[in-house]
C-alpha positions, 0 to 999 in steps of 0.5 A, spaced: 585 884 645 592 882 645 596 883 651 604 883 652 605 879 659 613 880 659 619 881 654 626 878 655 632 880 650 636 874 650 641 876 644 644 883 642 647 884 636 650 889 631 644 888 626 639 886 630 637 883 637 632 877 639 627 877 644 622 872 647 615 875 648 609 872 652 603 874 650 595 873 652 590 873 646 583 872 649 584 866 654 590 863 650 597 865 652 603 863 648 611 865 646 614 868 640 621 869 638 622 876 635 628 879 631 628 886 633 631 890 627 631 898 626 628 898 619 632 899 612 632 904 606 631 900 599 633 905 593 631 904 586 636 908 582 634 909 575 638 913 570 636 918 565 637 912 560 632 908 563 637 903 566 637 901 574 643 900 578 643 893 582 649 890 586 651 883 586 653 880 592 654 874 596 649 872 601 651 867 606 644 865 609 642 864 601 648 861 600 649 864 593 650 871 590 644 875 589 642 881 585 639 886 589 637 894 589 642 898 594 639 898 601 642 899 608 640 900 615 638 906 618 643 910 623 641 913 629 638 920 628 637 919 621 630 919 617 629 913 612 630 918 606 637 920 609 639 913 610 637 912 602 641 918 600 647 915 604 646 908 602 646 910 595 652 914 595 656 908 599 654 902 595 654 905 588 657 912 588 652 916 586 648 922 589 640 923 587 637 930 585 631 927 587 629 921 592 621 920 593 618 914 597 615 909 593 612 904 599 614 901 605 613 894 607 614 889 613 619 884 611 616 878 615 611 880 620 611 873 623 617 874 627 621 880 625 620 887 626 624 890 620 620 895 616 623 896 609 622 903 606 623 903 598 625 910 595 626 912 587 632 915 586 633 919 580 637 925 577 643 921 578 650 924 578 656 920 580 660 921 586 664 916 590 663 909 592 664 908 600 663 901 602 663 898 609 669 894 610 665 887 609 661 889 603 664 886 597 659 888 591 659 888 583 655 894 580 650 891 575 647 897 571 641 894 566 635 897 563 629 897 568 625 893 563 630 887 563 630 887 571 623 886 571 623 880 566 629 877 571 624 878 577 619 875 573 623 869 571 626 868 578 633 870 576 632 876 581 630 872 588 631 878 593 624 880 595 626 887 597 628 888 590 622 885 587 618 890 590 622 896 589 623 894 581 615 893 581 613 899 584 618 903 581 616 901 574 609 902 576 611 909 578 615 911 572 610 907 567 616 904 563 
């Protein structure tokens, strides 16, 4: 049995908080630094022609431009499905006639509470893109099969995108 002995938030940020937990597991006591994140919605927007919309953006932590699925955090009072619909429209300027959950996963459960919820968005209709002030993205639309190949050969390195592409492909059977 594990028991949380104490927990202290040492940083409160806009996107995440950082806390230090003291834990007892059997006779062993130890500390863990935990990044606390409310979770994210990831969207796999697949068009009728079999293409998928990705966004290319600079990721400072990786010091590179990454090709990723649209995604974003949940806002207060939102479900993850609602967050997926909102992020789809904000990031690529499309609305989905159909959104269905594909999977969910912990990003890195050794130190991060964030869970990502992956949604397949289809029956897409054009709307208006509405990026956050700090978002600079290029929309890249390519065949889903090509995106899968790019994930396999290392051109796509982002884990949420790889998971999303693979689960959407399995669902759609393309």
